[in-house]
C-alpha positions as CSV (number, residue, x, y, z in Angstrom):
1,M,-9.9,39.2,24.7
2,F,-8.8,35.5,24.4
3,K,-5.6,36.6,22.2
4,K,-4.4,38.8,24.9
5,L,-4.6,35.7,27.2
6,M,-2.9,33.1,24.8
7,N,0.6,32.6,24.8
8,Q,2.1,34.0,21.7
9,N,4.0,31.1,20.8
10,V,0.9,29.2,20.2
11,L,-0.6,32.2,18.0
12,D,2.5,32.0,15.9
13,M,2.3,28.2,15.0
14,H,0.0,28.8,12.2
15,I,1.0,27.2,8.7
16,V,-0.6,26.6,5.8
17,S,-1.6,23.0,5.9
18,G,-3.3,20.3,3.6
19,F,-6.4,20.5,5.9
20,E,-6.6,24.2,5.5
21,M,-6.5,24.1,1.6
22,K,-8.7,21.1,1.6
23,Q,-11.3,23.2,3.4
24,K,-10.6,26.2,1.1
25,A,-11.2,23.9,-1.9
26,K,-14.4,22.9,-0.6
27,I,-15.8,26.3,-1.3
28,F,-15.2,25.8,-5.0
29,E,-16.9,22.0,-4.8
30,D,-19.8,23.7,-3.2
31,Q,-20.2,25.8,-6.3
32,G,-20.3,22.5,-8.3
33,N,-16.7,22.5,-9.4
34,K,-14.8,19.0,-9.4
35,V,-11.8,19.7,-7.4
36,I,-8.7,17.5,-8.0
37,H,-7.0,17.1,-4.4
38,L,-3.4,17.2,-4.5
39,E,-2.7,18.8,-1.0
40,L,-3.0,16.1,1.6
41,G,-0.2,13.8,2.1
42,E,-2.4,10.7,2.3
43,P,-2.6,7.6,0.3
44,D,-5.8,7.1,-1.5
45,F,-5.4,3.2,-1.0
46,N,-7.5,1.5,1.6
47,T,-5.7,-0.2,4.7
48,P,-5.0,-3.8,3.7
49,A,-7.7,-5.9,4.8
50,N,-5.7,-8.3,7.0
51,I,-4.8,-5.1,9.2
52,T,-8.5,-4.1,9.3
53,Q,-9.9,-7.4,10.5
54,A,-7.1,-7.5,13.2
55,G,-8.1,-4.2,14.7
56,I,-11.8,-5.4,14.4
57,E,-11.1,-8.7,16.2
58,A,-9.2,-7.0,18.7
59,M,-12.5,-4.7,19.3
60,N,-14.6,-7.7,19.6
61,R,-12.6,-9.4,22.4
62,G,-12.5,-6.3,24.5
63,E,-9.1,-4.7,23.6
64,S,-10.5,-1.5,24.5
65,H,-8.8,-0.6,28.0
66,Y,-5.9,1.4,28.8
67,S,-2.6,0.0,27.7
68,P,1.0,0.9,29.0
69,P,2.1,4.5,28.2
70,L,5.0,3.2,26.1
71,G,2.9,0.9,24.2
72,L,1.9,-2.9,24.2
73,L,5.0,-5.2,24.9
74,P,3.8,-7.5,21.7
75,L,4.0,-4.5,19.4
76,R,7.2,-3.0,20.7
77,K,8.7,-6.5,20.3
78,E,7.5,-6.2,16.4
79,I,8.8,-2.9,16.0
80,A,12.1,-4.0,17.4
81,K,12.3,-6.9,14.9
82,Y,11.3,-4.5,12.1
83,A,14.1,-2.0,13.0
84,K,16.5,-5.0,12.5
85,N,15.2,-6.1,9.3
86,Y,14.3,-3.1,7.5
87,K,16.7,-0.2,9.1
88,G,19.6,-2.3,10.6
89,I,19.0,-0.9,14.1
90,E,19.5,-3.3,16.9
91,A,16.7,-2.5,19.4
92,K,15.0,-4.1,22.2
93,T,11.4,-3.5,23.6
94,E,13.0,-1.0,25.9
95,N,14.1,1.4,22.9
96,I,10.4,1.6,21.8
97,V,8.0,4.4,22.5
98,V,4.5,3.9,20.7
99,T,2.4,6.9,20.1
100,P,-1.0,8.0,18.7
101,G,0.5,9.0,15.1
102,A,4.1,9.9,14.7
103,K,4.0,13.6,15.3
104,P,3.9,13.0,19.3
105,I,7.8,11.9,18.7
106,L,8.5,15.3,17.6
107,F,6.8,17.0,20.3
108,Y,8.2,15.0,22.9
109,T,11.8,15.4,21.5
110,F,11.4,19.3,21.6
111,L,10.0,19.3,24.9
112,T,12.8,17.1,26.1
113,F,15.9,18.6,24.6
114,V,15.3,21.9,23.1
115,N,15.3,25.1,25.4
116,L,15.3,28.9,24.8
117,G,18.2,29.9,22.8
118,D,19.3,26.7,21.4
119,E,19.6,26.1,17.5
120,V,17.9,23.6,15.9
121,I,18.8,22.6,12.2
122,I,16.2,21.5,10.2
123,P,15.9,20.4,6.3
124,N,14.9,23.2,3.9
125,P,12.5,22.3,2.2
126,G,11.4,20.6,4.9
127,F,7.9,19.5,7.0
128,P,6.8,22.8,8.5
129,I,6.0,21.3,12.1
130,Y,9.9,21.3,12.6
131,K,10.1,24.9,12.2
132,V,6.9,25.4,14.4
133,L,8.1,23.5,17.2
134,T,11.5,25.2,17.1
135,K,10.2,28.8,17.5
136,Y,7.4,27.5,19.9
137,M,10.4,26.4,22.2
138,G,11.9,29.9,21.9
139,A,15.1,28.1,19.8
140,T,16.3,29.4,16.4
141,P,15.6,27.1,13.1
142,V,18.7,27.2,11.1
143,P,17.8,26.0,7.7
144,L,19.6,23.0,6.0
145,K,19.3,23.8,2.4
146,G,19.2,21.4,-0.5
147,T,19.2,23.0,-4.2
148,E,17.3,22.3,-7.1
149,E,20.5,21.6,-8.9
150,N,21.5,18.9,-6.4
151,N,17.8,17.3,-6.5
152,F,17.2,18.9,-3.3
153,R,19.7,16.3,-1.5
154,I,21.6,17.5,1.5
155,T,25.0,16.6,2.0
156,L,27.8,16.9,4.9
157,K,29.3,19.8,3.1
158,D,25.8,21.6,3.5
159,L,25.5,20.6,7.2
160,E,29.0,21.2,8.5
161,P,29.1,25.0,8.5
162,L,25.8,25.2,10.3
163,V,26.5,23.3,13.2
164,T,27.7,25.7,16.1
165,D,28.1,25.4,20.1
166,K,24.2,26.3,20.3
167,T,23.1,23.4,18.2
168,K,20.9,21.2,20.3
169,L,19.1,19.2,17.6
170,I,19.6,18.2,13.8
171,I,16.7,16.8,12.0
172,L,17.0,14.6,9.0
173,N,14.1,13.3,6.8
174,S,14.6,10.9,4.0
175,P,13.0,10.5,1.6
176,N,11.9,14.1,2.3
177,N,8.5,15.9,2.5
178,P,8.0,17.8,0.1
179,T,10.7,17.0,-2.5
180,G,10.7,13.0,-2.1
181,S,14.6,13.3,-2.1
182,I,16.9,10.9,-0.1
183,I,20.1,11.6,1.7
184,E,22.5,9.2,0.0
185,Q,24.2,6.4,1.8
186,K,27.6,8.0,1.4
187,E,26.3,11.3,3.0
188,V,24.6,9.5,6.0
189,K,28.0,7.9,6.6
190,A,29.8,11.2,6.4
191,I,27.3,12.7,8.6
192,A,27.4,10.0,11.0
193,E,31.2,9.9,11.4
194,F,30.9,14.2,11.7
195,L,28.7,13.8,14.3
196,R,30.2,10.9,16.3
197,D,31.9,12.9,19.3
198,K,29.5,15.8,19.2
199,D,26.8,16.3,22.0
200,I,23.9,16.7,19.6
201,I,20.8,14.6,19.4
202,V,19.5,13.6,16.0
203,L,15.9,13.2,15.0
204,S,15.6,11.0,12.0
205,D,12.3,11.1,10.4
206,E,12.0,8.0,8.3
207,I,8.1,7.8,8.0
208,Y,8.4,7.5,4.0
209,D,11.6,4.8,4.0
210,R,9.2,1.9,2.6
211,L,8.2,4.1,-0.1
212,Y,11.8,4.7,-1.8
213,F,11.7,3.9,-5.5
214,G,15.6,3.3,-6.2
215,D,17.8,0.6,-5.9
216,E,20.6,1.9,-3.5
217,K,19.1,0.6,0.2
218,I,18.3,3.7,2.2
219,I,20.2,3.5,5.6
220,S,19.3,5.0,8.9
221,I,21.9,7.1,10.8
222,A,20.9,5.3,13.9
223,S,22.4,2.2,12.4
224,F,25.8,3.2,13.2
225,P,26.3,2.0,16.6
226,H,28.0,5.5,17.6
227,M,25.0,7.1,16.5
228,Q,22.1,4.9,18.0
229,E,22.4,6.3,21.4
230,K,21.8,9.9,20.4
231,T,19.5,9.4,17.6
232,I,15.6,9.3,17.8
233,V,13.8,7.4,14.9
234,L,10.7,8.7,14.1
235,D,8.3,6.2,12.0
236,G,4.9,4.9,11.7
237,F,2.2,3.0,9.9
238,S,0.5,5.9,8.2
239,K,2.3,5.9,4.8
240,A,3.5,2.9,4.0
241,Y,0.3,0.8,5.1
242,A,-2.2,3.5,4.3
243,M,-3.3,3.8,8.0
244,T,-3.5,7.8,8.2
245,G,-6.8,7.7,10.2
246,W,-5.7,5.0,12.6
247,R,-3.2,7.2,14.3
248,L,-0.5,4.8,15.1
249,G,3.5,5.8,15.3
250,Y,6.4,5.2,17.1
251,G,10.0,6.2,18.1
252,I,13.2,4.4,18.4
253,M,15.7,5.8,21.0
254,H,18.0,5.0,23.8
255,E,16.3,3.7,26.8
256,S,16.9,6.8,28.9
257,I,15.1,8.8,26.6
258,A,12.4,6.4,26.4
259,K,12.1,6.9,30.3
260,A,12.0,10.6,29.8
261,F,9.2,10.4,27.4
262,N,7.1,8.5,29.6
263,P,5.8,11.0,32.3
264,L,5.1,13.2,28.8
265,I,2.9,10.4,27.5
266,V,1.1,10.1,30.7
267,A,0.4,13.7,31.3
268,S,-0.6,14.1,27.4
269,N,-2.6,11.3,26.0
270,S,-2.1,8.5,28.7
271,N,-1.8,5.8,25.9
272,T,-2.2,4.9,22.3
273,N,-5.3,3.4,21.2
274,T,-5.2,-0.3,22.3
275,F,-7.1,-2.2,19.7
276,I,-5.2,-0.4,17.1
277,Q,-2.3,-1.4,18.6
278,Y,-3.2,-5.1,17.7
279,A,-3.8,-4.0,13.9
280,G,0.0,-2.5,14.0
281,I,1.2,-6.2,15.1
282,E,-0.7,-7.5,12.3
283,A,0.8,-4.9,9.7
284,Y,4.5,-5.9,10.8
285,Q,3.5,-9.7,11.1
286,G,1.5,-10.3,8.1
287,P,2.3,-10.4,4.3
288,Q,3.9,-7.3,2.8
289,D,2.8,-7.6,-0.6
290,E,0.3,-4.6,-0.3
291,V,3.1,-2.5,0.7
292,E,4.9,-3.3,-2.3
293,K,1.9,-2.8,-4.5
294,M,1.0,0.8,-3.0
295,K,5.0,1.7,-3.6
296,E,4.7,0.3,-7.2
297,G,1.5,2.5,-7.8
298,F,3.2,5.6,-6.5
299,K,6.1,5.0,-8.5
300,A,4.0,4.7,-11.8
301,R,2.0,8.0,-10.5
302,R,5.4,9.8,-10.0
303,D,6.5,9.1,-13.3
304,I,3.1,10.1,-14.9
305,F,3.0,13.2,-13.1
306,V,6.5,14.5,-12.9
307,G,7.1,13.5,-16.4
308,G,3.8,15.7,-17.2
309,L,4.9,18.4,-15.2
310,N,8.1,18.7,-16.8
311,S,6.5,18.7,-20.4
312,I,4.8,21.8,-19.5
313,P,6.6,24.9,-20.9
314,H,8.2,27.0,-18.1
315,V,7.8,24.4,-15.3
316,S,10.6,22.2,-14.1
317,C,10.2,19.5,-11.4
318,V,12.8,17.2,-10.0
319,I,12.2,13.6,-10.2
320,P,11.6,12.4,-6.6
321,D,13.5,9.5,-5.1
322,G,10.5,8.4,-2.9
323,A,7.3,9.2,-0.9
324,F,4.4,10.6,-2.8
325,Y,5.3,14.5,-3.5
326,A,6.2,16.5,-6.4
327,F,7.8,20.0,-5.7
328,P,8.0,21.9,-9.1
329,N,9.3,25.3,-9.7
330,F,7.3,27.8,-11.3
331,K,9.5,30.7,-10.9
332,W,9.2,31.9,-14.6
333,F,5.5,32.9,-14.1
334,G,6.5,35.4,-11.5
335,K,4.4,34.7,-8.8
336,S,4.6,34.0,-5.2
337,S,3.9,30.5,-3.9
338,D,0.6,31.7,-2.2
339,E,-0.4,33.5,-5.4
340,L,0.4,30.3,-7.5
341,T,-1.7,28.1,-5.3
342,N,-4.6,30.3,-5.1
343,Y,-4.4,31.0,-9.1
344,I,-4.2,26.9,-9.7
345,L,-7.2,26.5,-7.4
346,E,-9.3,29.5,-8.8
347,N,-8.8,28.7,-12.6
348,A,-7.8,24.8,-12.6
349,Y,-9.6,23.7,-9.7
350,I,-6.5,21.9,-8.2
351,S,-5.7,22.1,-4.6
352,S,-2.0,22.1,-3.7
353,L,0.0,23.8,-1.2
354,P,2.5,26.8,-1.4
355,G,6.3,25.9,-1.7
356,S,7.2,28.8,0.9
357,T,5.3,26.8,3.9
358,F,8.4,24.6,3.7
359,G,11.0,27.0,4.2
360,V,13.0,29.9,2.9
361,D,13.9,31.1,-0.4
362,L,11.3,28.7,-2.0
363,E,9.1,31.5,-3.3
364,G,7.8,30.0,-6.9
365,Y,7.6,26.4,-5.6
366,V,4.2,24.4,-5.1
367,R,3.9,21.0,-3.4
368,F,1.5,18.5,-5.3
369,S,0.8,14.8,-3.6
370,Y,0.4,12.6,-6.3
371,A,-1.6,10.0,-3.8
372,T,-4.4,10.0,-6.4
373,S,-5.7,8.0,-9.3
374,R,-3.8,8.3,-12.6
375,A,-7.0,9.5,-14.2
376,N,-7.0,12.2,-11.7
377,L,-3.2,13.0,-12.2
378,N,-3.6,13.0,-16.2
379,E,-6.8,15.5,-15.6
380,A,-4.6,17.8,-13.1
381,L,-1.8,18.0,-16.0
382,N,-4.3,19.1,-18.8
383,R,-5.8,21.8,-16.5
384,L,-2.7,23.0,-15.1
385,E,-1.2,23.3,-18.7
386,S,-4.3,25.2,-19.7
387,A,-4.4,27.5,-16.8
388,L,-0.7,28.3,-17.0
389,K,-1.0,29.7,-20.6
390,K,-3.1,32.5,-19.5
391,V,-0.1,33.6,-17.0
392,K,2.2,36.1,-18.4
393,S,5.9,35.9,-16.7
């Protein structure tokens, strides 16, 4: 009965998520098997102690009441400073919207700008929620494809032919989930110039930009003055500060967009948890050594895991520029992505995500999160190689 009453767009929102795969893996764990979890995009490090302490102290002094819908002013000031220092974006408090995790910025962007019949250009491979929200709004997702031959890096040459008079929103994500690839500086500049006079909103998902392993600085498309007014930057504390469970994110945007988001926040969640915002202030005001240590830790794990994947016969994997994901190609084995993830779970007790969940034309790819210990990664490589030897192409 309930399915008949439900909005069909909601029923169509299902994706294969890390949470779903983790639950599936629990069946094998309950049978006594040690499963190596490489499905969730979650740092295995603890939140730095100074940040945790700031949250505790805020609770102890009674910071447990409503805060302004757009966020506490002291936190918004710190985010504005951070935006200038790390992203080159000139922002004021009026440009900052604080949310419980970064995903609400996605929701509010779609609710504010995307209508039935519009087109939304999304990265492919890309975070599955982009496509889900596009279809939920009755719009058409247009895949902006990166290729393995180009390290999954997108270019203006890839983007330009996709833009039509129906294009309402373009989503950029650098470093990318699931590939870890970046958009190179020269391409960000070229895309910014191309979009200069176009009435198109850009959502720049920069949640992984502190976890970039290269020498060339990542630049935000919002750092170009003519792009800042029509770009919404999505960021947060989950990945770089190991604060996934704290649920603290934000957007940087034109003041008029922030004002439009305000009633959506009031109608949906009222405000972001107050004492957690004080932990966010400490994250940006305090020492940054732990962020750098975690980044170096992820880089070392990348080198171990991706190097190991590329040493397995008939497997190839692009070297990620950042984040903590690997996106290897298993096409030689002749299985779909779903079949591969199930086979790897059932035969090697490794939990992962099917590459096909991240876009079109991605059968045969699998996403692994290497945000786990080196010991786990080495064990996973051994198990994976043994299991794949039993598969015939």
